[in-house]
Structures are given as structure tokens and as C-alpha cells.
TORROTOR-157487 format. One record per residue (C-alpha): residue number from 0; residue in three letters; x, y, z. Coordinates in Angstrom, 2 decimals, always signed. Example, Ala and Ser with C-alpha at 12.3 -4.5 7.8 and 13.67 -1.06 7.14 Angstrom:
! TORROTOR-157487
+-----+-----+---------+---------+---------+
:   n : res :       u :       v :       w :
+-----+-----+---------+---------+---------+
:   0 : ALA :  +12.30 :   -4.50 :   +7.80 :
:   1 : SER :  +13.67 :   -1.06 :   +7.14 :
+-----+-----+---------+---------+---------+
***
This chain:
! TORROTOR-157487
+-----+-----+---------+---------+---------+
:   n : res :       u :       v :       w :
+-----+-----+---------+---------+---------+
:   0 : UNK :  -10.89 :   -2.32 :  +36.42 :
:   1 : UNK :   -7.53 :   -1.01 :  +37.58 :
:   2 : UNK :   -6.15 :   +1.70 :  +35.34 :
:   3 : UNK :   -2.49 :   +1.14 :  +34.65 :
:   4 : UNK :   -0.28 :   +4.21 :  +34.63 :
:   5 : UNK :   +2.50 :   +4.34 :  +32.05 :
:   6 : UNK :   +5.92 :   +4.81 :  +33.59 :
:   7 : UNK :   +8.50 :   +6.74 :  +31.56 :
:   8 : UNK :  +11.56 :   +4.69 :  +30.71 :
:   9 : UNK :  +14.10 :   +7.50 :  +30.47 :
:  10 : UNK :  +15.82 :  +10.01 :  +32.68 :
:  11 : UNK :  +14.70 :  +13.26 :  +31.09 :
:  12 : UNK :  +13.89 :  +16.36 :  +33.09 :
:  13 : UNK :  +10.39 :  +16.48 :  +34.55 :
:  14 : UNK :   +9.14 :  +19.07 :  +32.09 :
:  15 : UNK :  +10.20 :  +16.87 :  +29.15 :
:  16 : UNK :   +8.91 :  +13.50 :  +30.31 :
:  17 : UNK :   +5.55 :  +14.14 :  +28.69 :
:  18 : UNK :   +7.31 :  +14.03 :  +25.31 :
:  19 : UNK :   +8.04 :  +10.35 :  +25.79 :
:  20 : UNK :   +4.38 :   +9.48 :  +26.34 :
:  21 : UNK :   +2.91 :  +11.90 :  +23.82 :
:  22 : UNK :   +1.33 :  +10.65 :  +20.63 :
:  23 : UNK :   +2.78 :  +12.04 :  +17.39 :
:  24 : UNK :   +0.66 :  +14.03 :  +14.99 :
:  25 : UNK :   -1.16 :  +11.77 :  +12.51 :
:  26 : UNK :   +0.47 :  +11.26 :   +9.14 :
:  27 : UNK :   +3.90 :   +9.93 :   +8.21 :
:  28 : UNK :   +5.51 :  +13.29 :   +7.47 :
:  29 : UNK :   +9.08 :  +13.74 :   +6.22 :
:  30 : UNK :  +11.97 :  +12.36 :   +8.19 :
:  31 : UNK :  +14.07 :  +15.48 :   +7.80 :
:  32 : UNK :  +13.17 :  +19.06 :   +8.50 :
:  33 : UNK :  +12.10 :  +20.74 :   +5.28 :
:  34 : UNK :  +11.67 :  +24.23 :   +6.78 :
:  35 : UNK :  +15.05 :  +26.01 :   +6.80 :
:  36 : UNK :  +14.03 :  +28.25 :   +9.72 :
:  37 : UNK :  +12.72 :  +26.76 :  +12.95 :
:  38 : UNK :  +11.75 :  +28.35 :  +16.26 :
:  39 : UNK :  +14.13 :  +27.95 :  +19.14 :
:  40 : UNK :  +13.88 :  +25.36 :  +21.88 :
:  41 : UNK :  +12.07 :  +22.06 :  +22.38 :
:  42 : UNK :   +9.80 :  +20.32 :  +21.56 :
:  43 : UNK :  +10.92 :  +19.34 :  +18.02 :
:  44 : UNK :   +8.69 :  +19.89 :  +15.02 :
:  45 : UNK :   +6.07 :  +17.22 :  +14.37 :
:  46 : UNK :   +5.16 :  +16.54 :  +18.02 :
:  47 : UNK :   +2.66 :  +18.33 :  +20.21 :
:  48 : UNK :   +2.51 :  +16.86 :  +23.72 :
:  49 : UNK :   -1.01 :  +16.41 :  +24.98 :
:  50 : UNK :   -2.54 :  +17.54 :  +21.67 :
:  51 : UNK :   -5.99 :  +16.26 :  +20.73 :
:  52 : UNK :   -8.65 :  +17.48 :  +18.29 :
:  53 : UNK :  -11.13 :  +19.88 :  +19.84 :
:  54 : UNK :  -14.08 :  +22.00 :  +18.75 :
:  55 : UNK :  -13.24 :  +25.59 :  +17.82 :
:  56 : UNK :  -13.64 :  +28.04 :  +20.70 :
:  57 : UNK :  -16.79 :  +30.17 :  +20.91 :
:  58 : UNK :  -15.93 :  +33.80 :  +20.27 :
:  59 : UNK :  -17.76 :  +36.42 :  +22.36 :
:  60 : UNK :  -19.68 :  +39.17 :  +20.64 :
:  61 : UNK :  -18.17 :  +42.60 :  +20.31 :
:  62 : UNK :  -14.76 :  +43.87 :  +19.29 :
:  63 : UNK :  -11.84 :  +41.47 :  +19.71 :
:  64 : UNK :   -9.86 :  +41.76 :  +22.90 :
:  65 : UNK :   -6.33 :  +43.18 :  +22.58 :
:  66 : UNK :   -3.73 :  +40.49 :  +22.05 :
:  67 : UNK :   -0.70 :  +40.20 :  +24.28 :
:  68 : UNK :   +2.66 :  +40.27 :  +22.49 :
:  69 : UNK :   +3.88 :  +36.76 :  +21.58 :
:  70 : UNK :   +6.18 :  +35.17 :  +24.12 :
:  71 : UNK :   +9.34 :  +33.46 :  +22.94 :
:  72 : UNK :   +9.63 :  +29.75 :  +23.56 :
:  73 : UNK :  +12.24 :  +28.61 :  +26.07 :
:  74 : UNK :  +15.54 :  +27.48 :  +24.69 :
:  75 : UNK :  +18.89 :  +28.79 :  +23.45 :
:  76 : UNK :  +18.86 :  +32.04 :  +21.55 :
:  77 : UNK :  +19.45 :  +31.68 :  +17.81 :
:  78 : UNK :  +19.62 :  +34.09 :  +14.94 :
:  79 : UNK :  +16.67 :  +34.65 :  +12.60 :
:  80 : UNK :  +18.25 :  +32.54 :   +9.84 :
:  81 : UNK :  +19.49 :  +29.72 :  +12.07 :
:  82 : UNK :  +18.89 :  +26.25 :  +10.60 :
:  83 : UNK :  +17.40 :  +23.54 :  +12.79 :
:  84 : UNK :  +19.62 :  +20.90 :  +14.30 :
:  85 : UNK :  +20.28 :  +17.79 :  +12.18 :
:  86 : UNK :  +18.35 :  +14.59 :  +12.73 :
:  87 : UNK :  +14.76 :  +13.48 :  +12.84 :
:  88 : UNK :  +11.97 :  +14.46 :  +15.20 :
:  89 : UNK :  +12.02 :  +10.92 :  +16.55 :
:  90 : UNK :  +15.67 :  +11.01 :  +17.56 :
:  91 : UNK :  +15.23 :  +14.39 :  +19.24 :
:  92 : UNK :  +12.28 :  +13.09 :  +21.28 :
:  93 : UNK :  +14.21 :  +10.00 :  +22.38 :
:  94 : UNK :  +17.23 :  +12.09 :  +23.28 :
:  95 : UNK :  +14.98 :  +13.99 :  +25.67 :
:  96 : UNK :  +13.35 :  +10.83 :  +26.99 :
:  97 : UNK :  +16.61 :   +8.94 :  +27.57 :
:  98 : UNK :  +18.72 :  +11.83 :  +28.78 :
:  99 : UNK :  +21.25 :  +11.93 :  +25.93 :
: 100 : UNK :  +20.53 :  +15.46 :  +24.71 :
: 101 : UNK :  +23.87 :  +16.93 :  +25.75 :
: 102 : UNK :  +25.87 :  +14.17 :  +24.05 :
: 103 : UNK :  +23.73 :  +14.44 :  +20.92 :
: 104 : UNK :  +24.02 :  +18.22 :  +20.78 :
: 105 : UNK :  +27.79 :  +17.94 :  +21.15 :
: 106 : UNK :  +27.93 :  +15.43 :  +18.27 :
: 107 : UNK :  +25.74 :  +17.63 :  +16.04 :
: 108 : UNK :  +27.87 :  +20.65 :  +16.89 :
: 109 : UNK :  +31.31 :  +19.04 :  +16.52 :
: 110 : UNK :  +30.97 :  +16.29 :  +13.90 :
: 111 : UNK :  +28.00 :  +16.83 :  +11.54 :
: 112 : UNK :  +28.54 :  +18.99 :   +8.46 :
: 113 : UNK :  +26.24 :  +19.96 :   +5.61 :
: 114 : UNK :  +29.05 :  +19.44 :   +3.09 :
: 115 : UNK :  +32.36 :  +17.62 :   +2.64 :
: 116 : UNK :  +35.60 :  +19.01 :   +3.98 :
: 117 : UNK :  +39.02 :  +18.26 :   +2.50 :
: 118 : UNK :  +39.69 :  +15.23 :   +4.70 :
: 119 : UNK :  +36.33 :  +13.69 :   +3.79 :
: 120 : UNK :  +37.03 :  +14.22 :   +0.09 :
: 121 : UNK :  +40.41 :  +12.49 :   +0.43 :
: 122 : UNK :  +38.75 :   +9.61 :   +2.31 :
: 123 : UNK :  +36.13 :   +9.09 :   -0.42 :
: 124 : UNK :  +38.86 :   +9.08 :   -3.06 :
: 125 : UNK :  +40.41 :   +5.89 :   -1.65 :
: 126 : UNK :  +37.23 :   +3.94 :   -0.84 :
: 127 : UNK :  +36.42 :   +0.92 :   -3.01 :
: 128 : UNK :  +33.05 :   +0.00 :   -1.49 :
: 129 : UNK :  +29.99 :   +1.61 :   +0.05 :
: 130 : UNK :  +26.69 :   +0.57 :   +1.61 :
: 131 : UNK :  +23.61 :   +2.32 :   +0.19 :
: 132 : UNK :  +20.34 :   +2.63 :   +2.14 :
: 133 : UNK :  +17.11 :   +3.66 :   +0.42 :
: 134 : UNK :  +13.36 :   +3.37 :   +0.95 :
: 135 : UNK :  +10.31 :   +3.54 :   -1.27 :
: 136 : UNK :   +7.42 :   +5.97 :   -0.82 :
: 137 : UNK :   +5.82 :   +3.70 :   +1.79 :
: 138 : UNK :   +8.99 :   +3.41 :   +3.88 :
: 139 : UNK :   +9.94 :   -0.14 :   +2.80 :
: 140 : UNK :  +13.74 :   -0.18 :   +3.11 :
: 141 : UNK :  +16.57 :   -1.70 :   +1.12 :
: 142 : UNK :  +20.31 :   -1.84 :   +1.81 :
: 143 : UNK :  +22.75 :   -2.65 :   -0.96 :
: 144 : UNK :  +26.49 :   -2.87 :   -1.56 :
: 145 : UNK :  +28.29 :   -0.90 :   -4.25 :
: 146 : UNK :  +31.89 :   -1.64 :   -5.19 :
: 147 : UNK :  +34.46 :   -0.56 :   -7.72 :
: 148 : UNK :  +38.01 :   +0.68 :   -8.03 :
: 149 : UNK :  +39.25 :   +3.09 :   -5.38 :
: 150 : UNK :  +37.54 :   +6.44 :   -5.89 :
: 151 : UNK :  +34.62 :   +4.99 :   -7.83 :
: 152 : UNK :  +32.39 :   +7.37 :   -5.84 :
: 153 : UNK :  +33.12 :  +10.72 :   -7.43 :
: 154 : UNK :  +33.10 :  +14.04 :   -5.57 :
: 155 : UNK :  +31.59 :  +16.55 :   -7.98 :
: 156 : UNK :  +31.89 :  +19.40 :   -5.48 :
: 157 : UNK :  +31.78 :  +19.85 :   -1.71 :
: 158 : UNK :  +28.00 :  +19.46 :   -1.72 :
: 159 : UNK :  +27.59 :  +16.69 :   -4.31 :
: 160 : UNK :  +28.79 :  +13.12 :   -4.88 :
: 161 : UNK :  +27.91 :  +10.58 :   -7.57 :
: 162 : UNK :  +28.33 :   +6.82 :   -7.78 :
: 163 : UNK :  +28.02 :   +4.63 :  -10.89 :
: 164 : UNK :  +25.34 :   +2.04 :  -11.56 :
: 165 : UNK :  +26.77 :   -0.89 :  -13.51 :
: 166 : UNK :  +24.88 :   -3.61 :  -15.34 :
: 167 : UNK :  +23.16 :   -5.78 :  -12.71 :
: 168 : UNK :  +20.39 :   -8.30 :  -12.24 :
: 169 : UNK :  +17.75 :   -5.94 :  -13.61 :
: 170 : UNK :  +15.75 :   -5.63 :  -10.37 :
: 171 : UNK :  +16.52 :   -1.91 :   -9.93 :
: 172 : UNK :  +15.58 :   -1.99 :   -6.24 :
: 173 : UNK :  +17.70 :   +1.00 :   -5.22 :
: 174 : UNK :  +16.90 :   +3.08 :   -8.29 :
: 175 : UNK :  +13.22 :   +2.24 :   -7.96 :
: 176 : UNK :  +13.23 :   +3.48 :   -4.37 :
: 177 : UNK :  +15.00 :   +6.68 :   -5.40 :
: 178 : UNK :  +12.39 :   +7.29 :   -8.11 :
: 179 : UNK :   +9.74 :   +7.35 :   -5.35 :
: 180 : UNK :  +11.71 :   +8.74 :   -2.42 :
: 181 : UNK :  +14.97 :  +10.64 :   -3.03 :
: 182 : UNK :  +16.37 :  +10.30 :   +0.51 :
: 183 : UNK :  +19.40 :   +7.98 :   +0.66 :
: 184 : UNK :  +22.12 :   +7.13 :   +3.16 :
: 185 : UNK :  +25.67 :   +6.16 :   +2.17 :
: 186 : UNK :  +28.16 :   +4.52 :   +4.54 :
: 187 : UNK :  +31.82 :   +4.07 :   +3.59 :
: 188 : UNK :  +34.15 :   +2.21 :   +5.95 :
: 189 : UNK :  +37.94 :   +1.95 :   +5.94 :
: 190 : UNK :  +38.51 :   -1.58 :   +7.29 :
: 191 : UNK :  +42.22 :   -1.64 :   +6.43 :
: 192 : UNK :  +44.08 :   +1.56 :   +7.26 :
: 193 : UNK :  +42.37 :   +4.04 :   +9.58 :
: 194 : UNK :  +39.42 :   +1.95 :  +10.84 :
: 195 : UNK :  +36.94 :   +4.78 :  +10.46 :
: 196 : UNK :  +33.70 :   +5.40 :   +8.57 :
: 197 : UNK :  +31.95 :   +8.26 :   +6.83 :
: 198 : UNK :  +28.18 :   +8.76 :   +6.60 :
: 199 : UNK :  +26.59 :  +10.81 :   +3.83 :
: 200 : UNK :  +22.85 :  +11.50 :   +3.89 :
: 201 : UNK :  +21.13 :  +13.45 :   +1.16 :
: 202 : UNK :  +18.70 :  +13.65 :   -1.74 :
: 203 : UNK :  +19.44 :  +11.56 :   -4.82 :
: 204 : UNK :  +18.55 :  +11.70 :   -8.49 :
: 205 : UNK :  +19.32 :   +9.29 :  -11.33 :
: 206 : UNK :  +21.33 :  +10.59 :  -14.30 :
: 207 : UNK :  +22.19 :   +8.79 :  -17.52 :
: 208 : UNK :  +25.91 :   +8.36 :  -18.12 :
: 209 : UNK :  +25.99 :  +10.56 :  -21.22 :
: 210 : UNK :  +24.04 :  +13.34 :  -19.51 :
: 211 : UNK :  +26.33 :  +13.46 :  -16.48 :
: 212 : UNK :  +29.44 :  +13.44 :  -18.67 :
: 213 : UNK :  +28.08 :  +16.44 :  -20.53 :
: 214 : UNK :  +28.04 :  +18.27 :  -17.18 :
: 215 : UNK :  +31.29 :  +16.83 :  -15.77 :
: 216 : UNK :  +33.88 :  +16.12 :  -18.44 :
: 217 : UNK :  +36.40 :  +14.84 :  -15.86 :
: 218 : UNK :  +34.48 :  +11.64 :  -15.10 :
: 219 : UNK :  +36.64 :   +8.54 :  -15.73 :
: 220 : UNK :  +36.34 :   +7.05 :  -19.20 :
: 221 : UNK :  +38.77 :   +4.10 :  -19.12 :
: 222 : UNK :  +36.93 :   +1.07 :  -17.80 :
: 223 : UNK :  +37.55 :   -2.65 :  -17.64 :
: 224 : UNK :  +34.91 :   -4.98 :  -19.04 :
: 225 : UNK :  +31.86 :   -4.98 :  -16.78 :
: 226 : UNK :  +32.70 :   -1.67 :  -15.11 :
: 227 : UNK :  +31.22 :   +0.75 :  -17.62 :
: 228 : UNK :  +28.51 :   +2.85 :  -15.93 :
: 229 : UNK :  +25.06 :   +2.72 :  -17.45 :
: 230 : UNK :  +23.88 :   +5.59 :  -15.28 :
: 231 : UNK :  +24.82 :   +7.47 :  -12.10 :
: 232 : UNK :  +23.17 :   +8.31 :   -8.81 :
: 233 : UNK :  +23.88 :  +11.96 :   -7.96 :
: 234 : UNK :  +23.46 :  +12.83 :   -4.27 :
: 235 : UNK :  +23.05 :  +16.37 :   -2.93 :
: 236 : UNK :  +24.56 :  +16.25 :   +0.54 :
: 237 : UNK :  +22.50 :  +17.24 :   +3.57 :
: 238 : UNK :  +24.63 :  +15.62 :   +6.29 :
: 239 : UNK :  +28.18 :  +14.26 :   +6.41 :
: 240 : UNK :  +29.62 :  +12.84 :   +9.63 :
: 241 : UNK :  +31.98 :  +10.31 :  +11.15 :
: 242 : UNK :  +31.30 :   +6.67 :  +12.05 :
: 243 : UNK :  +33.54 :   +5.95 :  +15.02 :
: 244 : UNK :  +36.09 :   +3.13 :  +14.95 :
: 245 : UNK :  +35.01 :   +1.44 :  +18.19 :
: 246 : UNK :  +33.39 :   -1.61 :  +16.54 :
: 247 : UNK :  +35.11 :   -1.64 :  +13.13 :
: 248 : UNK :  +37.22 :   -4.80 :  +12.61 :
: 249 : UNK :  +40.63 :   -4.59 :  +10.96 :
: 250 : UNK :  +40.74 :   -6.61 :   +7.74 :
: 251 : UNK :  +43.65 :   -7.53 :   +5.50 :
: 252 : UNK :  +43.59 :   -7.26 :   +1.69 :
: 253 : UNK :  +44.04 :  -10.49 :   -0.26 :
: 254 : UNK :  +44.78 :  -10.93 :   -3.95 :
: 255 : UNK :  +41.92 :  -12.00 :   -6.17 :
: 256 : UNK :  +41.01 :  -11.93 :   -9.84 :
: 257 : UNK :  +37.48 :  -10.59 :  -10.04 :
: 258 : UNK :  +35.22 :  -11.48 :  -12.96 :
: 259 : UNK :  +33.83 :   -8.01 :  -13.54 :
: 260 : UNK :  +30.71 :   -8.13 :  -15.70 :
: 261 : UNK :  +30.50 :  -11.91 :  -15.91 :
: 262 : UNK :  +27.18 :  -13.67 :  -16.53 :
: 263 : UNK :  +28.60 :  -17.02 :  -15.44 :
: 264 : UNK :  +26.27 :  -18.22 :  -12.69 :
: 265 : UNK :  +28.96 :  -20.16 :  -10.86 :
: 266 : UNK :  +31.43 :  -17.29 :  -10.80 :
: 267 : UNK :  +28.71 :  -14.93 :   -9.53 :
: 268 : UNK :  +27.89 :  -17.20 :   -6.61 :
: 269 : UNK :  +25.12 :  -19.24 :   -8.15 :
: 270 : UNK :  +22.28 :  -20.41 :   -5.93 :
: 271 : UNK :  +24.47 :  -20.14 :   -2.83 :
: 272 : UNK :  +21.58 :  -20.11 :   -0.35 :
: 273 : UNK :  +19.65 :  -22.88 :   -2.17 :
: 274 : UNK :  +16.64 :  -20.57 :   -2.56 :
: 275 : UNK :  +15.82 :  -21.41 :   -6.17 :
: 276 : UNK :  +13.48 :  -24.32 :   -5.56 :
: 277 : UNK :  +11.75 :  -23.05 :   -2.45 :
: 278 : UNK :   +8.09 :  -21.91 :   -2.44 :
: 279 : UNK :   +7.32 :  -18.21 :   -2.05 :
: 280 : UNK :   +4.10 :  -16.16 :   -2.05 :
: 281 : UNK :   +4.65 :  -14.49 :   -5.42 :
: 282 : UNK :   +5.52 :  -17.54 :   -7.54 :
: 283 : UNK :   +5.36 :  -21.32 :   -7.65 :
: 284 : UNK :   +8.49 :  -23.46 :   -7.85 :
: 285 : UNK :   +9.26 :  -24.84 :  -11.28 :
: 286 : UNK :   +8.51 :  -28.57 :  -11.63 :
: 287 : UNK :  +11.50 :  -30.86 :  -11.96 :
: 288 : UNK :  +12.18 :  -31.99 :  -15.57 :
: 289 : UNK :  +11.19 :  -35.54 :  -16.54 :
: 290 : UNK :  +13.90 :  -38.14 :  -16.07 :
: 291 : UNK :  +15.89 :  -38.99 :  -19.18 :
: 292 : UNK :  +18.85 :  -41.18 :  -20.09 :
: 293 : UNK :  +19.92 :  -44.25 :  -18.08 :
: 294 : UNK :  +17.62 :  -43.47 :  -15.14 :
: 295 : UNK :  +14.54 :  -43.52 :  -17.38 :
: 296 : UNK :  +15.56 :  -46.94 :  -18.81 :
: 297 : UNK :  +16.06 :  -48.52 :  -15.40 :
: 298 : UNK :  +19.82 :  -48.09 :  -15.44 :
: 299 : UNK :  +21.94 :  -46.45 :  -12.73 :
: 300 : UNK :  +20.98 :  -42.91 :  -11.96 :
: 301 : UNK :  +23.56 :  -40.26 :  -12.76 :
: 302 : UNK :  +25.36 :  -38.69 :   -9.84 :
: 303 : UNK :  +23.39 :  -35.73 :   -8.50 :
: 304 : UNK :  +25.14 :  -32.38 :   -8.60 :
: 305 : UNK :  +25.70 :  -30.82 :   -5.17 :
: 306 : UNK :  +23.50 :  -27.92 :   -4.11 :
: 307 : UNK :  +24.10 :  -24.96 :   -1.84 :
: 308 : UNK :  +27.52 :  -23.40 :   -1.17 :
: 309 : UNK :  +29.47 :  -26.41 :   -2.45 :
: 310 : UNK :  +27.90 :  -26.00 :   -5.90 :
: 311 : UNK :  +28.31 :  -22.23 :   -6.01 :
: 312 : UNK :  +31.75 :  -21.23 :   -4.79 :
: 313 : UNK :  +34.83 :  -21.82 :   -6.88 :
: 314 : UNK :  +37.39 :  -23.71 :   -4.76 :
: 315 : UNK :  +40.43 :  -21.99 :   -6.24 :
: 316 : UNK :  +40.33 :  -18.60 :   -4.48 :
: 317 : UNK :  +40.15 :  -18.34 :   -0.68 :
: 318 : UNK :  +37.21 :  -16.19 :   +0.39 :
: 319 : UNK :  +38.23 :  -15.59 :   +3.99 :
: 320 : UNK :  +41.22 :  -13.90 :   +5.57 :
: 321 : UNK :  +42.08 :  -14.45 :   +9.20 :
: 322 : UNK :  +38.73 :  -16.09 :   +9.87 :
: 323 : UNK :  +36.84 :  -12.95 :   +8.81 :
: 324 : UNK :  +33.94 :  -12.96 :   +6.35 :
: 325 : UNK :  +35.38 :  -10.11 :   +4.28 :
: 326 : UNK :  +38.73 :   -8.79 :   +3.28 :
: 327 : UNK :  +39.46 :   -5.78 :   +1.12 :
: 328 : UNK :  +39.85 :   -7.13 :   -2.38 :
: 329 : UNK :  +37.00 :   -9.61 :   -1.84 :
: 330 : UNK :  +34.32 :   -7.25 :   -3.06 :
: 331 : UNK :  +31.33 :   -8.60 :   -4.97 :
: 332 : UNK :  +31.11 :   -7.89 :   -8.66 :
: 333 : UNK :  +29.33 :   -4.70 :   -9.69 :
: 334 : UNK :  +26.84 :   -6.78 :  -11.68 :
: 335 : UNK :  +25.39 :   -7.84 :   -8.32 :
: 336 : UNK :  +23.92 :   -4.35 :   -8.09 :
: 337 : UNK :  +20.27 :   -4.08 :   -7.23 :
+-----+-----+---------+---------+---------+
***
């Protein structure tokens, strides 16, 4: 049998190539560094190149031999209270394997903050939508859209933001994930004016509306129907950084009357993707009702209602602007929250 040798795919320095082929330590572990103080230099925490379980060494009899003073690990000098670089162990390993360490270090150094600055706070104050990423305790992910009036995401202080949870479909996918795993990612994008985005990563908790108002009396209290928060997600910021404009399309706002809080199936989009009658592992499709009326008596069958997008989208309001699938002002209703 010919033994095949793995070939590294990156362009890292010779002394770091073993990181690419090393096996990580067993166990999922946290994505972010939880220890505020880390030793200097590579490799990142959570990986030990060439590590494998071994029997404990046999100690010789007699007094222990004198120990040499500990040697510092190679790498840049840092102070005793220096925090580790942002990011996960996985991204640090791949930076070494693919030769992007210098660019990544420059981005961490120049663009990533552990709080909001004044320009970020101003940016959040004019955003009317955000994408929320969460995962449960097993790592199963969910991404959801949140929308509201400009500034619906509230900056409580430079280290904390909160966004409202309106009445939705009752699934509670995002809140359920947060109850198991507090790590969330928020992405806000300005598609209209500056063509730029802002990432916020942090630890979230769920607060009832009355409880948060007791702590922050300046929360908005004048709401249209369907936009009254039932509860809030409060996020303690760990990272805040830019999303570059290179691939952000420019979109134009269009006028639209939005049915905030409606329960009307048609106005909410209905069964747009015609999924209602399809089989799925966790339930059986409902049987069709027995025929009644003229069709049951042998008369002409009534005209069948259309299914799919034609049955779900109101024809009055245009949903596209300039051939694009989204325009500011075309945000989904908050009751679509998961």
C-alpha cells in the first residue's frame, strides 16, 4: 500500500505549516477566547500541533532535578494584561496556513473595537434593518431579519445595544438559541447612502419590556400598531467592526404602506413558496377537504384559486426597484420575527 502524504494548501512559513495539518484538541470548546490574558505568540489557544495522548513519564528515584527557568514563547512582546487578538482559533490557524496573517493583524489592529465609537453610534441611529445570527447549544445556526423605524436598535451605552422583539409567528427561533447560547452576531448595512456595513458580535440576554424600561427610562414609548415591543434582546458588545462597501449594492427607497402587526395571511406573504402541502419529516400533510357544492353534484367545478407567488403577493404595490430584490422601505413586517 502506498502511503499518501498530505500536502499543505497554503503559503505559511515552514515552521507554521504543521498547524494546517494538526488535529484540534477534542471537544467543541468556545468560539471566542474566554481567558482575558493569553501568552504571546502562536500557536493560538485550542490547538497543539502534533499532540497525542501518552502515558505519564516515569520519574526517577531520588530528589527532583533542578528546573530550568521557563523560556518565553516566540512572538511579539506584550504587557502582562494584554488581551488576546480578536477572532476564533480556527481563523487564526487558517491565517497562518494561507499566509494572510499580516492582513488580518492589520484589520484587527485598525478596524476592530471592543465598543462603539461616536460614528458607529450615529450609524446605528439611522438603520432601519439588521440581520441577526444565532446558534443553539449544539451549533445549529439561524439567521433572521429584524426591521423597524430608523434607530429601532437602541444604543444603551458604548458597550451595550438592545433591539426590540415584536409579536411574531411564535416560533422563537432566535430567542430560543439565545437561551442556550448567548453569542450573537448583528450586521447592519447602509444600502442607500454610504454603502457600508457594521458588525457587532457579543453576548445577548432577553429582557422583558417593562424590566428594561425600569432600567432605561429613555426607551421610545410611542408606537404604531404592531410595533410595540414584547421584550428586548440586550447585547454586551465584544467586537464592533466595519463591513467594507466593495460588494454592497446601492438601492433606492420606494414608498410603501406597511401593514405593521397584521394577521392577514395575504398581506404577510401567505404561502409564497407553496410549502404548505408538501411532506416533511416532522408532520404529515393535511388531507384535502371533501368536495362540496356543484362539484359534488356533478356540476361544473369552481375555479381553483392560484397557488404560489400569484396567490400571495398583493398586486398593488411594486416590490422591486431597479430590478433589485430589495429597496429601503420594502422591509418585512416585524411580525415576521422568528
